[in-house]
CHARMM internal coordinates of N, CA and C (Angstrom, degrees):
IC EDIT
DIST 1 N 1 CA 1.4863
DIST 1 CA 1 C 1.4883
ANGL 1 N 1 CA 1 C 110.80
DIST 1 C 2 N 1.3376
ANGL 1 CA 1 C 2 N 115.16
DIHE 1 N 1 CA 1 C 2 N 137.44
DIST 2 N 2 CA 1.4413
ANGL 1 C 2 N 2 CA 125.55
DIHE 1 CA 1 C 2 N 2 CA 174.70
DIST 2 CA 2 C 1.4722
ANGL 2 N 2 CA 2 C 112.88
DIHE 1 C 2 N 2 CA 2 C -127.45
DIST 2 C 3 N 1.3275
ANGL 2 CA 2 C 3 N 119.23
DIHE 2 N 2 CA 2 C 3 N 134.61
DIST 3 N 3 CA 1.4850
ANGL 2 C 3 N 3 CA 121.27
DIHE 2 CA 2 C 3 N 3 CA 179.02
DIST 3 CA 3 C 1.5260
ANGL 3 N 3 CA 3 C 108.60
DIHE 2 C 3 N 3 CA 3 C -99.25
DIST 3 C 4 N 1.3240
ANGL 3 CA 3 C 4 N 116.98
DIHE 3 N 3 CA 3 C 4 N 133.47
DIST 4 N 4 CA 1.5067
ANGL 3 C 4 N 4 CA 124.56
DIHE 3 CA 3 C 4 N 4 CA 179.44
DIST 4 CA 4 C 1.4632
ANGL 4 N 4 CA 4 C 109.61
DIHE 3 C 4 N 4 CA 4 C -123.67
DIST 4 C 5 N 1.3239
ANGL 4 CA 4 C 5 N 115.11
DIHE 4 N 4 CA 4 C 5 N 161.20
DIST 5 N 5 CA 1.5266
ANGL 4 C 5 N 5 CA 117.04
DIHE 4 CA 4 C 5 N 5 CA 168.68
DIST 5 CA 5 C 1.5035
ANGL 5 N 5 CA 5 C 105.27
DIHE 4 C 5 N 5 CA 5 C -148.74
DIST 5 C 6 N 1.3276
ANGL 5 CA 5 C 6 N 112.49
DIHE 5 N 5 CA 5 C 6 N 148.86
DIST 6 N 6 CA 1.4111
ANGL 5 C 6 N 6 CA 125.73
DIHE 5 CA 5 C 6 N 6 CA -179.47
DIST 6 CA 6 C 1.4712
ANGL 6 N 6 CA 6 C 107.88
DIHE 5 C 6 N 6 CA 6 C -133.07
DIST 6 C 7 N 1.3416
ANGL 6 CA 6 C 7 N 118.49
DIHE 6 N 6 CA 6 C 7 N 169.09
DIST 7 N 7 CA 1.5142
ANGL 6 C 7 N 7 CA 120.43
DIHE 6 CA 6 C 7 N 7 CA 176.81
DIST 7 CA 7 C 1.5264
ANGL 7 N 7 CA 7 C 106.17
DIHE 6 C 7 N 7 CA 7 C -116.19
DIST 7 C 8 N 1.2720
ANGL 7 CA 7 C 8 N 117.62
DIHE 7 N 7 CA 7 C 8 N 132.43
DIST 8 N 8 CA 1.4496
ANGL 7 C 8 N 8 CA 124.12
DIHE 7 CA 7 C 8 N 8 CA 176.77
DIST 8 CA 8 C 1.5226
ANGL 8 N 8 CA 8 C 109.36
DIHE 7 C 8 N 8 CA 8 C -69.42
DIST 8 C 9 N 1.2818
ANGL 8 CA 8 C 9 N 120.46
DIHE 8 N 8 CA 8 C 9 N 175.41
DIST 9 N 9 CA 1.4653
ANGL 8 C 9 N 9 CA 126.34
DIHE 8 CA 8 C 9 N 9 CA 178.68
DIST 9 CA 9 C 1.5472
ANGL 9 N 9 CA 9 C 112.59
DIHE 8 C 9 N 9 CA 9 C -56.70
DIST 9 C 10 N 1.3892
ANGL 9 CA 9 C 10 N 113.78
DIHE 9 N 9 CA 9 C 10 N -33.81
DIST 10 N 10 CA 1.4923
ANGL 9 C 10 N 10 CA 117.95
DIHE 9 CA 9 C 10 N 10 CA 178.43
DIST 10 CA 10 C 1.5547
ANGL 10 N 10 CA 10 C 112.76
DIHE 9 C 10 N 10 CA 10 C -91.36
DIST 10 C 11 N 1.3438
ANGL 10 CA 10 C 11 N 116.35
DIHE 10 N 10 CA 10 C 11 N 7.34
DIST 11 N 11 CA 1.4355
ANGL 10 C 11 N 11 CA 117.24
DIHE 10 CA 10 C 11 N 11 CA -179.11
DIST 11 CA 11 C 1.4441
ANGL 11 N 11 CA 11 C 119.20
DIHE 10 C 11 N 11 CA 11 C 90.37
DIST 11 C 12 N 1.3684
ANGL 11 CA 11 C 12 N 118.93
DIHE 11 N 11 CA 11 C 12 N -2.14
DIST 12 N 12 CA 1.4436
ANGL 11 C 12 N 12 CA 125.66
DIHE 11 CA 11 C 12 N 12 CA 179.37
DIST 12 CA 12 C 1.4869
ANGL 12 N 12 CA 12 C 109.82
DIHE 11 C 12 N 12 CA 12 C -70.92
DIST 12 C 13 N 1.3115
ANGL 12 CA 12 C 13 N 116.21
DIHE 12 N 12 CA 12 C 13 N 129.33
DIST 13 N 13 CA 1.4314
ANGL 12 C 13 N 13 CA 124.16
DIHE 12 CA 12 C 13 N 13 CA -176.03
DIST 13 CA 13 C 1.5857
ANGL 13 N 13 CA 13 C 109.01
DIHE 12 C 13 N 13 CA 13 C -77.72
DIST 13 C 14 N 1.3274
ANGL 13 CA 13 C 14 N 117.60
DIHE 13 N 13 CA 13 C 14 N 123.39
DIST 14 N 14 CA 1.4073
ANGL 13 C 14 N 14 CA 121.48
DIHE 13 CA 13 C 14 N 14 CA -179.10
DIST 14 CA 14 C 1.6143
ANGL 14 N 14 CA 14 C 108.49
DIHE 13 C 14 N 14 CA 14 C -115.07
DIST 14 C 15 N 1.2865
ANGL 14 CA 14 C 15 N 118.55
DIHE 14 N 14 CA 14 C 15 N 128.74
DIST 15 N 15 CA 1.4490
ANGL 14 C 15 N 15 CA 121.94
DIHE 14 CA 14 C 15 N 15 CA -175.26
DIST 15 CA 15 C 1.4768
ANGL 15 N 15 CA 15 C 107.92
DIHE 14 C 15 N 15 CA 15 C -108.68
DIST 15 C 16 N 1.3455
ANGL 15 CA 15 C 16 N 118.17
DIHE 15 N 15 CA 15 C 16 N 142.08
DIST 16 N 16 CA 1.4035
ANGL 15 C 16 N 16 CA 123.11
DIHE 15 CA 15 C 16 N 16 CA 177.84
DIST 16 CA 16 C 1.5219
ANGL 16 N 16 CA 16 C 109.47
DIHE 15 C 16 N 16 CA 16 C -145.92
DIST 16 C 17 N 1.2962
ANGL 16 CA 16 C 17 N 116.32
DIHE 16 N 16 CA 16 C 17 N 152.53
DIST 17 N 17 CA 1.5210
ANGL 16 C 17 N 17 CA 122.06
DIHE 16 CA 16 C 17 N 17 CA 178.38
DIST 17 CA 17 C 1.4371
ANGL 17 N 17 CA 17 C 109.67
DIHE 16 C 17 N 17 CA 17 C -116.79
DIST 17 C 18 N 1.3469
ANGL 17 CA 17 C 18 N 117.35
DIHE 17 N 17 CA 17 C 18 N 144.50
DIST 18 N 18 CA 1.4625
ANGL 17 C 18 N 18 CA 121.79
DIHE 17 CA 17 C 18 N 18 CA 179.08
DIST 18 CA 18 C 1.5094
ANGL 18 N 18 CA 18 C 109.79
DIHE 17 C 18 N 18 CA 18 C -122.50
DIST 18 C 19 N 1.2541
ANGL 18 CA 18 C 19 N 116.97
DIHE 18 N 18 CA 18 C 19 N 146.27
DIST 19 N 19 CA 1.4662
ANGL 18 C 19 N 19 CA 123.50
DIHE 18 CA 18 C 19 N 19 CA -179.86
DIST 19 CA 19 C 1.5533
ANGL 19 N 19 CA 19 C 107.55
DIHE 18 C 19 N 19 CA 19 C -139.67
DIST 19 C 20 N 1.2746
ANGL 19 CA 19 C 20 N 117.24
DIHE 19 N 19 CA 19 C 20 N 147.44
DIST 20 N 20 CA 1.4029
ANGL 19 C 20 N 20 CA 121.61
DIHE 19 CA 19 C 20 N 20 CA 174.49
DIST 20 CA 20 C 1.5691
ANGL 20 N 20 CA 20 C 113.66
DIHE 19 C 20 N 20 CA 20 C 93.17
DIST 20 C 21 N 1.3687
ANGL 20 CA 20 C 21 N 112.29
DIHE 20 N 20 CA 20 C 21 N 179.59
DIST 21 N 21 CA 1.4684
ANGL 20 C 21 N 21 CA 119.14
DIHE 20 CA 20 C 21 N 21 CA -176.81
DIST 21 CA 21 C 1.4718
ANGL 21 N 21 CA 21 C 112.23
DIHE 20 C 21 N 21 CA 21 C -73.17
DIST 21 C 22 N 1.3485
ANGL 21 CA 21 C 22 N 117.62
DIHE 21 N 21 CA 21 C 22 N 122.62
DIST 22 N 22 CA 1.4351
ANGL 21 C 22 N 22 CA 121.37
DIHE 21 CA 21 C 22 N 22 CA 179.52
DIST 22 CA 22 C 1.5196
ANGL 22 N 22 CA 22 C 116.92
DIHE 21 C 22 N 22 CA 22 C -50.23
DIST 22 C 23 N 1.3718
ANGL 22 CA 22 C 23 N 116.22
DIHE 22 N 22 CA 22 C 23 N -29.01
DIST 23 N 23 CA 1.4350
ANGL 22 C 23 N 23 CA 119.27
DIHE 22 CA 22 C 23 N 23 CA 179.71
DIST 23 CA 23 C 1.5766
ANGL 23 N 23 CA 23 C 115.52
DIHE 22 C 23 N 23 CA 23 C -82.36
DIST 23 C 24 N 1.3199
ANGL 23 CA 23 C 24 N 117.24
DIHE 23 N 23 CA 23 C 24 N -8.14
DIST 24 N 24 CA 1.4061
ANGL 23 C 24 N 24 CA 122.98
DIHE 23 CA 23 C 24 N 24 CA -179.77
DIST 24 CA 24 C 1.5689
ANGL 24 N 24 CA 24 C 110.89
DIHE 23 C 24 N 24 CA 24 C -74.34
DIST 24 C 25 N 1.3252
ANGL 24 CA 24 C 25 N 116.91
DIHE 24 N 24 CA 24 C 25 N 160.26
DIST 25 N 25 CA 1.4921
ANGL 24 C 25 N 25 CA 123.23
DIHE 24 CA 24 C 25 N 25 CA 177.92
DIST 25 CA 25 C 1.5367
ANGL 25 N 25 CA 25 C 109.29
DIHE 24 C 25 N 25 CA 25 C -58.63
DIST 25 C 26 N 1.2789
ANGL 25 CA 25 C 26 N 116.83
DIHE 25 N 25 CA 25 C 26 N 128.73
DIST 26 N 26 CA 1.5503
ANGL 25 C 26 N 26 CA 117.70
DIHE 25 CA 25 C 26 N 26 CA 179.39
DIST 26 CA 26 C 1.4887
ANGL 26 N 26 CA 26 C 115.64
DIHE 25 C 26 N 26 CA 26 C -71.76
DIST 26 C 27 N 1.3092
ANGL 26 CA 26 C 27 N 117.56
DIHE 26 N 26 CA 26 C 27 N 148.60
DIST 27 N 27 CA 1.4219
ANGL 26 C 27 N 27 CA 126.80
DIHE 26 CA 26 C 27 N 27 CA 177.79
DIST 27 CA 27 C 1.5136
ANGL 27 N 27 CA 27 C 105.14
DIHE 26 C 27 N 27 CA 27 C -136.73
DIST 27 C 28 N 1.3404
ANGL 27 CA 27 C 28 N 117.93
DIHE 27 N 27 CA 27 C 28 N 111.90
DIST 28 N 28 CA 1.4705
ANGL 27 C 28 N 28 CA 120.45
DIHE 27 CA 27 C 28 N 28 CA -174.51
DIST 28 CA 28 C 1.5846
ANGL 28 N 28 CA 28 C 105.90
DIHE 27 C 28 N 28 CA 28 C -102.64
DIST 28 C 29 N 1.3517
ANGL 28 CA 28 C 29 N 113.74
DIHE 28 N 28 CA 28 C 29 N 129.32
DIST 29 N 29 CA 1.5327
ANGL 28 C 29 N 29 CA 122.37
DIHE 28 CA 28 C 29 N 29 CA -177.03
DIST 29 CA 29 C 1.4686
ANGL 29 N 29 CA 29 C 105.14
DIHE 28 C 29 N 29 CA 29 C -107.11
DIST 29 C 30 N 1.3086
ANGL 29 CA 29 C 30 N 116.48
DIHE 29 N 29 CA 29 C 30 N 124.29
DIST 30 N 30 CA 1.4416
ANGL 29 C 30 N 30 CA 120.75
DIHE 29 CA 29 C 30 N 30 CA 173.85
DIST 30 CA 30 C 1.6013
ANGL 30 N 30 CA 30 C 107.61
DIHE 29 C 30 N 30 CA 30 C -117.72
DIST 30 C 31 N 1.2914
ANGL 30 CA 30 C 31 N 119.91
DIHE 30 N 30 CA 30 C 31 N 122.97
DIST 31 N 31 CA 1.4082
ANGL 30 C 31 N 31 CA 129.29
DIHE 30 CA 30 C 31 N 31 CA -178.55
DIST 31 CA 31 C 1.5677
ANGL 31 N 31 CA 31 C 110.76
DIHE 30 C 31 N 31 CA 31 C -73.33
DIST 31 C 32 N 1.3440
ANGL 31 CA 31 C 32 N 115.98
DIHE 31 N 31 CA 31 C 32 N 164.87
DIST 32 N 32 CA 1.3956
ANGL 31 C 32 N 32 CA 121.64
DIHE 31 CA 31 C 32 N 32 CA 173.94
DIST 32 CA 32 C 1.5353
ANGL 32 N 32 CA 32 C 115.22
DIHE 31 C 32 N 32 CA 32 C -84.01
DIST 32 C 33 N 1.2832
ANGL 32 CA 32 C 33 N 118.84
DIHE 32 N 32 CA 32 C 33 N 179.52
DIST 33 N 33 CA 1.4521
ANGL 32 C 33 N 33 CA 124.24
DIHE 32 CA 32 C 33 N 33 CA -177.95
DIST 33 CA 33 C 1.5995
ANGL 33 N 33 CA 33 C 106.77
DIHE 32 C 33 N 33 CA 33 C -61.68
DIST 33 C 34 N 1.3388
ANGL 33 CA 33 C 34 N 111.95
DIHE 33 N 33 CA 33 C 34 N 140.40
DIST 34 N 34 CA 1.5030
ANGL 33 C 34 N 34 CA 126.08
DIHE 33 CA 33 C 34 N 34 CA 173.28
DIST 34 CA 34 C 1.5898
ANGL 34 N 34 CA 34 C 106.10
DIHE 33 C 34 N 34 CA 34 C 62.44
DIST 34 C 35 N 1.3196
ANGL 34 CA 34 C 35 N 120.17
DIHE 34 N 34 CA 34 C 35 N 36.31
DIST 35 N 35 CA 1.4596
ANGL 34 C 35 N 35 CA 124.82
DIHE 34 CA 34 C 35 N 35 CA 169.10
DIST 35 CA 35 C 1.4501
ANGL 35 N 35 CA 35 C 110.09
DIHE 34 C 35 N 35 CA 35 C -129.88
DIST 35 C 36 N 1.3429
ANGL 35 CA 35 C 36 N 116.42
DIHE 35 N 35 CA 35 C 36 N -164.72
DIST 36 N 36 CA 1.4912
ANGL 35 C 36 N 36 CA 121.55
DIHE 35 CA 35 C 36 N 36 CA -177.46
DIST 36 CA 36 C 1.5456
ANGL 36 N 36 CA 36 C 104.91
DIHE 35 C 36 N 36 CA 36 C -151.20
DIST 36 C 37 N 1.3132
ANGL 36 CA 36 C 37 N 115.15
DIHE 36 N 36 CA 36 C 37 N 177.93
DIST 37 N 37 CA 1.3939
ANGL 36 C 37 N 37 CA 120.59
DIHE 36 CA 36 C 37 N 37 CA 176.31
DIST 37 CA 37 C 1.5295
ANGL 37 N 37 CA 37 C 114.37
DIHE 36 C 37 N 37 CA 37 C -65.04
DIST 37 C 38 N 1.3342
ANGL 37 CA 37 C 38 N 114.56
DIHE 37 N 37 CA 37 C 38 N -14.71
DIST 38 N 38 CA 1.4473
ANGL 37 C 38 N 38 CA 117.21
DIHE 37 CA 37 C 38 N 38 CA 178.13
DIST 38 CA 38 C 1.6114
ANGL 38 N 38 CA 38 C 113.64
DIHE 37 C 38 N 38 CA 38 C -78.79
DIST 38 C 39 N 1.3491
ANGL 38 CA 38 C 39 N 116.89
DIHE 38 N 38 CA 38 C 39 N -5.46
DIST 39 N 39 CA 1.4547
ANGL 38 C 39 N 39 CA 119.49
DIHE 38 CA 38 C 39 N 39 CA -177.92
DIST 39 CA 39 C 1.4861
ANGL 39 N 39 CA 39 C 109.10
DIHE 38 C 39 N 39 CA 39 C -67.65
DIST 39 C 40 N 1.3144
ANGL 39 CA 39 C 40 N 122.42
DIHE 39 N 39 CA 39 C 40 N -19.33
DIST 40 N 40 CA 1.5013
ANGL 39 C 40 N 40 CA 123.79
DIHE 39 CA 39 C 40 N 40 CA -178.23
DIST 40 CA 40 C 1.4813
ANGL 40 N 40 CA 40 C 110.62
DIHE 39 C 40 N 40 CA 40 C -72.24
DIST 40 C 41 N 1.2933
ANGL 40 CA 40 C 41 N 121.43
DIHE 40 N 40 CA 40 C 41 N -29.04
DIST 41 N 41 CA 1.4612
ANGL 40 C 41 N 41 CA 123.76
DIHE 40 CA 40 C 41 N 41 CA -174.67
DIST 41 CA 41 C 1.5250
ANGL 41 N 41 CA 41 C 115.40
DIHE 40 C 41 N 41 CA 41 C 79.19
DIST 41 C 42 N 1.3057
ANGL 41 CA 41 C 42 N 114.88
DIHE 41 N 41 CA 41 C 42 N 142.41
DIST 42 N 42 CA 1.5148
ANGL 41 C 42 N 42 CA 118.06
DIHE 41 CA 41 C 42 N 42 CA -173.61
DIST 42 CA 42 C 1.5048
ANGL 42 N 42 CA 42 C 109.93
DIHE 41 C 42 N 42 CA 42 C -65.38
DIST 42 C 43 N 1.3333
ANGL 42 CA 42 C 43 N 124.99
DIHE 42 N 42 CA 42 C 43 N -38.38
DIST 43 N 43 CA 1.4286
ANGL 42 C 43 N 43 CA 119.91
DIHE 42 CA 42 C 43 N 43 CA -176.30
DIST 43 CA 43 C 1.5730
ANGL 43 N 43 CA 43 C 112.32
DIHE 42 C 43 N 43 CA 43 C -64.39
DIST 43 C 44 N 1.3265
ANGL 43 CA 43 C 44 N 116.01
DIHE 43 N 43 CA 43 C 44 N -36.38
DIST 44 N 44 CA 1.4628
ANGL 43 C 44 N 44 CA 119.62
DIHE 43 CA 43 C 44 N 44 CA 177.11
DIST 44 CA 44 C 1.5295
ANGL 44 N 44 CA 44 C 112.38
DIHE 43 C 44 N 44 CA 44 C -65.63
DIST 44 C 45 N 1.4620
ANGL 44 CA 44 C 45 N 113.34
DIHE 44 N 44 CA 44 C 45 N -45.50
DIST 45 N 45 CA 1.4345
ANGL 44 C 45 N 45 CA 117.48
DIHE 44 CA 44 C 45 N 45 CA 179.77
DIST 45 CA 45 C 1.5287
ANGL 45 N 45 CA 45 C 112.61
DIHE 44 C 45 N 45 CA 45 C -67.99
DIST 45 C 46 N 1.2904
ANGL 45 CA 45 C 46 N 119.70
DIHE 45 N 45 CA 45 C 46 N -31.87
DIST 46 N 46 CA 1.4391
ANGL 45 C 46 N 46 CA 119.52
DIHE 45 CA 45 C 46 N 46 CA 173.60
DIST 46 CA 46 C 1.4518
ANGL 46 N 46 CA 46 C 114.60
DIHE 45 C 46 N 46 CA 46 C -67.63
DIST 46 C 47 N 1.3465
ANGL 46 CA 46 C 47 N 118.04
DIHE 46 N 46 CA 46 C 47 N -36.50
DIST 47 N 47 CA 1.4620
ANGL 46 C 47 N 47 CA 123.63
DIHE 46 CA 46 C 47 N 47 CA 176.80
DIST 47 CA 47 C 1.5456
ANGL 47 N 47 CA 47 C 111.32
DIHE 46 C 47 N 47 CA 47 C -63.70
DIST 47 C 48 N 1.3557
ANGL 47 CA 47 C 48 N 113.78
DIHE 47 N 47 CA 47 C 48 N -49.62
DIST 48 N 48 CA 1.4322
ANGL 47 C 48 N 48 CA 117.40
DIHE 47 CA 47 C 48 N 48 CA -179.49
DIST 48 CA 48 C 1.5257
ANGL 48 N 48 CA 48 C 111.16
DIHE 47 C 48 N 48 CA 48 C -64.15
DIST 48 C 49 N 1.3843
ANGL 48 CA 48 C 49 N 119.84
DIHE 48 N 48 CA 48 C 49 N -38.56
DIST 49 N 49 CA 1.3819
ANGL 48 C 49 N 49 CA 122.95
DIHE 48 CA 48 C 49 N 49 CA -179.50
DIST 49 CA 49 C 1.4962
ANGL 49 N 49 CA 49 C 114.06
DIHE 48 C 49 N 49 CA 49 C -59.70
DIST 49 C 50 N 1.3356
ANGL 49 CA 49 C 50 N 119.95
DIHE 49 N 49 CA 49 C 50 N -22.37
DIST 50 N 50 CA 1.4654
ANGL 49 C 50 N 50 CA 122.09
DIHE 49 CA 49 C 50 N 50 CA 174.50
DIST 50 CA 50 C 1.4744
ANGL 50 N 50 CA 50 C 114.00
DIHE 49 C 50 N 50 CA 50 C -65.14
DIST 50 C 51 N 1.3772
ANGL 50 CA 50 C 51 N 115.17
DIHE 50 N 50 CA 50 C 51 N -20.29
DIST 51 N 51 CA 1.4917
ANGL 50 C 51 N 51 CA 119.23
DIHE 50 CA 50 C 51 N 51 CA -178.52
DIST 51 CA 51 C 1.5212
ANGL 51 N 51 CA 51 C 115.29
DIHE 50 C 51 N 51 CA 51 C -119.42
DIST 51 C 52 N 1.2807
ANGL 51 CA 51 C 52 N 115.22
DIHE 51 N 51 CA 51 C 52 N -23.07
DIST 52 N 52 CA 1.4906
ANGL 51 C 52 N 52 CA 122.30
DIHE 51 CA 51 C 52 N 52 CA -172.99
DIST 52 CA 52 C 1.5337
ANGL 52 N 52 CA 52 C 111.95
DIHE 51 C 52 N 52 CA 52 C -128.10
DIST 52 C 53 N 1.3262
ANGL 52 CA 52 C 53 N 118.62
DIHE 52 N 52 CA 52 C 53 N 164.53
DIST 53 N 53 CA 1.4372
ANGL 52 C 53 N 53 CA 124.05
DIHE 52 CA 52 C 53 N 53 CA 164.10
DIST 53 CA 53 C 1.5701
ANGL 53 N 53 CA 53 C 102.20
DIHE 52 C 53 N 53 CA 53 C -91.02
DIST 53 C 54 N 1.2348
ANGL 53 CA 53 C 54 N 119.97
DIHE 53 N 53 CA 53 C 54 N 106.14
DIST 54 N 54 CA 1.4385
ANGL 53 C 54 N 54 CA 126.70
DIHE 53 CA 53 C 54 N 54 CA -173.16
DIST 54 CA 54 C 1.5597
ANGL 54 N 54 CA 54 C 109.56
DIHE 53 C 54 N 54 CA 54 C -92.23
DIST 54 C 55 N 1.3634
ANGL 54 CA 54 C 55 N 113.40
DIHE 54 N 54 CA 54 C 55 N 125.51
DIST 55 N 55 CA 1.5130
ANGL 54 C 55 N 55 CA 119.15
DIHE 54 CA 54 C 55 N 55 CA -178.15
DIST 55 CA 55 C 1.5527
ANGL 55 N 55 CA 55 C 100.19
DIHE 54 C 55 N 55 CA 55 C -121.43
DIST 55 C 56 N 1.3622
ANGL 55 CA 55 C 56 N 112.21
DIHE 55 N 55 CA 55 C 56 N 117.03
DIST 56 N 56 CA 1.5147
ANGL 55 C 56 N 56 CA 117.39
DIHE 55 CA 55 C 56 N 56 CA 176.15
DIST 56 CA 56 C 1.5083
ANGL 56 N 56 CA 56 C 108.89
DIHE 55 C 56 N 56 CA 56 C -114.28
DIST 56 C 57 N 1.2899
ANGL 56 CA 56 C 57 N 111.94
DIHE 56 N 56 CA 56 C 57 N 118.26
DIST 57 N 57 CA 1.5426
ANGL 56 C 57 N 57 CA 120.96
DIHE 56 CA 56 C 57 N 57 CA -171.14
DIST 57 CA 57 C 1.6056
ANGL 57 N 57 CA 57 C 106.74
DIHE 56 C 57 N 57 CA 57 C -94.09
DIST 57 C 58 N 1.2786
ANGL 57 CA 57 C 58 N 114.68
DIHE 57 N 57 CA 57 C 58 N 143.92
DIST 58 N 58 CA 1.4764
ANGL 57 C 58 N 58 CA 120.60
DIHE 57 CA 57 C 58 N 58 CA 160.59
DIST 58 CA 58 C 1.5074
ANGL 58 N 58 CA 58 C 107.50
DIHE 57 C 58 N 58 CA 58 C -101.03
DIST 58 C 59 N 1.3381
ANGL 58 CA 58 C 59 N 115.46
DIHE 58 N 58 CA 58 C 59 N 112.01
DIST 59 N 59 CA 1.4271
ANGL 58 C 59 N 59 CA 120.54
DIHE 58 CA 58 C 59 N 59 CA -176.82
DIST 59 CA 59 C 1.5022
ANGL 59 N 59 CA 59 C 113.46
DIHE 58 C 59 N 59 CA 59 C -66.13
DIST 59 C 60 N 1.3160
ANGL 59 CA 59 C 60 N 124.20
DIHE 59 N 59 CA 59 C 60 N 158.57
DIST 60 N 60 CA 1.4091
ANGL 59 C 60 N 60 CA 129.27
DIHE 59 CA 59 C 60 N 60 CA -179.11
DIST 60 CA 60 C 1.5362
ANGL 60 N 60 CA 60 C 111.80
DIHE 59 C 60 N 60 CA 60 C -41.35
DIST 60 C 61 N 1.3266
ANGL 60 CA 60 C 61 N 118.85
DIHE 60 N 60 CA 60 C 61 N 124.11
DIST 61 N 61 CA 1.4196
ANGL 60 C 61 N 61 CA 118.53
DIHE 60 CA 60 C 61 N 61 CA 173.31
DIST 61 CA 61 C 1.4877
ANGL 61 N 61 CA 61 C 111.94
DIHE 60 C 61 N 61 CA 61 C 83.33
DIST 61 C 62 N 1.3040
ANGL 61 CA 61 C 62 N 120.89
DIHE 61 N 61 CA 61 C 62 N 6.15
DIST 62 N 62 CA 1.4691
ANGL 61 C 62 N 62 CA 123.69
DIHE 61 CA 61 C 62 N 62 CA -176.46
DIST 62 CA 62 C 1.5613
ANGL 62 N 62 CA 62 C 109.19
DIHE 61 C 62 N 62 CA 62 C -129.02
DIST 62 C 63 N 1.2803
ANGL 62 CA 62 C 63 N 117.09
DIHE 62 N 62 CA 62 C 63 N 153.82
DIST 63 N 63 CA 1.4960
ANGL 62 C 63 N 63 CA 123.63
DIHE 62 CA 62 C 63 N 63 CA -179.10
DIST 63 CA 63 C 1.5315
ANGL 63 N 63 CA 63 C 108.53
DIHE 62 C 63 N 63 CA 63 C 48.73
DIST 63 C 64 N 1.3711
ANGL 63 CA 63 C 64 N 115.00
DIHE 63 N 63 CA 63 C 64 N -124.71
DIST 64 N 64 CA 1.5007
ANGL 63 C 64 N 64 CA 118.87
DIHE 63 CA 63 C 64 N 64 CA -174.23
DIST 64 CA 64 C 1.5443
ANGL 64 N 64 CA 64 C 111.56
DIHE 63 C 64 N 64 CA 64 C -94.24
DIST 64 C 65 N 1.3587
ANGL 64 CA 64 C 65 N 117.05
DIHE 64 N 64 CA 64 C 65 N -0.23
DIST 65 N 65 CA 1.4292
ANGL 64 C 65 N 65 CA 115.24
DIHE 64 CA 64 C 65 N 65 CA 179.09
DIST 65 CA 65 C 1.5719
ANGL 65 N 65 CA 65 C 111.48
DIHE 64 C 65 N 65 CA 65 C -85.53
DIST 65 C 66 N 1.2893
ANGL 65 CA 65 C 66 N 114.82
DIHE 65 N 65 CA 65 C 66 N 151.31
DIST 66 N 66 CA 1.5268
ANGL 65 C 66 N 66 CA 119.45
DIHE 65 CA 65 C 66 N 66 CA -175.69
DIST 66 CA 66 C 1.4950
ANGL 66 N 66 CA 66 C 107.08
DIHE 65 C 66 N 66 CA 66 C -81.73
DIST 66 C 67 N 1.3251
ANGL 66 CA 66 C 67 N 112.65
DIHE 66 N 66 CA 66 C 67 N 158.94
DIST 67 N 67 CA 1.5191
ANGL 66 C 67 N 67 CA 125.58
DIHE 66 CA 66 C 67 N 67 CA 171.00
DIST 67 CA 67 C 1.4556
ANGL 67 N 67 CA 67 C 106.85
DIHE 66 C 67 N 67 CA 67 C -85.17
DIST 67 C 68 N 1.3339
ANGL 67 CA 67 C 68 N 115.13
DIHE 67 N 67 CA 67 C 68 N 142.60
DIST 68 N 68 CA 1.5164
ANGL 67 C 68 N 68 CA 119.99
DIHE 67 CA 67 C 68 N 68 CA 174.29
DIST 68 CA 68 C 1.5593
ANGL 68 N 68 CA 68 C 110.21
DIHE 67 C 68 N 68 CA 68 C -55.91
DIST 68 C 69 N 1.3040
ANGL 68 CA 68 C 69 N 116.08
DIHE 68 N 68 CA 68 C 69 N 137.38
DIST 69 N 69 CA 1.5141
ANGL 68 C 69 N 69 CA 119.38
DIHE 68 CA 68 C 69 N 69 CA 179.02
DIST 69 CA 69 C 1.5289
ANGL 69 N 69 CA 69 C 113.02
DIHE 68 C 69 N 69 CA 69 C -61.90
DIST 69 C 70 N 1.3576
ANGL 69 CA 69 C 70 N 115.47
DIHE 69 N 69 CA 69 C 70 N -31.87
DIST 70 N 70 CA 1.4547
ANGL 69 C 70 N 70 CA 118.08
DIHE 69 CA 69 C 70 N 70 CA -177.06
DIST 70 CA 70 C 1.5042
ANGL 70 N 70 CA 70 C 112.13
DIHE 69 C 70 N 70 CA 70 C -105.64
DIST 70 C 71 N 1.3569
ANGL 70 CA 70 C 71 N 117.08
DIHE 70 N 70 CA 70 C 71 N 22.58
DIST 71 N 71 CA 1.4134
ANGL 70 C 71 N 71 CA 119.67
DIHE 70 CA 70 C 71 N 71 CA 176.86
DIST 71 CA 71 C 1.4977
ANGL 71 N 71 CA 71 C 114.01
DIHE 70 C 71 N 71 CA 71 C 82.72
DIST 71 C 72 N 1.2855
ANGL 71 CA 71 C 72 N 119.12
DIHE 71 N 71 CA 71 C 72 N -161.26
DIST 72 N 72 CA 1.4736
ANGL 71 C 72 N 72 CA 122.40
DIHE 71 CA 71 C 72 N 72 CA -178.22
DIST 72 CA 72 C 1.5106
ANGL 72 N 72 CA 72 C 113.57
DIHE 71 C 72 N 72 CA 72 C -111.55
DIST 72 C 73 N 1.2999
ANGL 72 CA 72 C 73 N 124.20
DIHE 72 N 72 CA 72 C 73 N 5.92
DIST 73 N 73 CA 1.3919
ANGL 72 C 73 N 73 CA 127.50
DIHE 72 CA 72 C 73 N 73 CA 179.92
DIST 73 CA 73 C 1.5502
ANGL 73 N 73 CA 73 C 108.35
DIHE 72 C 73 N 73 CA 73 C -88.30
DIST 73 C 74 N 1.3816
ANGL 73 CA 73 C 74 N 118.16
DIHE 73 N 73 CA 73 C 74 N 112.79
DIST 74 N 74 CA 1.3212
ANGL 73 C 74 N 74 CA 122.44
DIHE 73 CA 73 C 74 N 74 CA -175.22
DIST 74 CA 74 C 1.5943
ANGL 74 N 74 CA 74 C 113.53
DIHE 73 C 74 N 74 CA 74 C -96.38
DIST 74 C 75 N 1.2958
ANGL 74 CA 74 C 75 N 114.22
DIHE 74 N 74 CA 74 C 75 N 4.45
DIST 75 N 75 CA 1.4423
ANGL 74 C 75 N 75 CA 117.48
DIHE 74 CA 74 C 75 N 75 CA 179.60
DIST 75 CA 75 C 1.5470
ANGL 75 N 75 CA 75 C 111.38
DIHE 74 C 75 N 75 CA 75 C -75.58
DIST 75 C 76 N 1.3169
ANGL 75 CA 75 C 76 N 118.17
DIHE 75 N 75 CA 75 C 76 N 141.54
DIST 76 N 76 CA 1.4372
ANGL 75 C 76 N 76 CA 120.35
DIHE 75 CA 75 C 76 N 76 CA -177.50
DIST 76 CA 76 C 1.4970
ANGL 76 N 76 CA 76 C 110.85
DIHE 75 C 76 N 76 CA 76 C -84.75
END
COOR INIT
IC SEED 1 N 1 CA 1 C
IC BUILD
């Protein structure tokens, strides 16, 4: 498992974890509201990583990702 972070267009830090062989077919996991990428559990992630390049994202304001400074309303 490797932890990565990127910055969104507004500068919000987004964290994601990767598992498995980088050359394998990617499988992106997105958690539900009020959860994080840890909701999948290590046994499931390890099983999936045997067949896929698993990318488990912490959505904005969840898990290790930051919340947007200006909230979630994108209307001007």
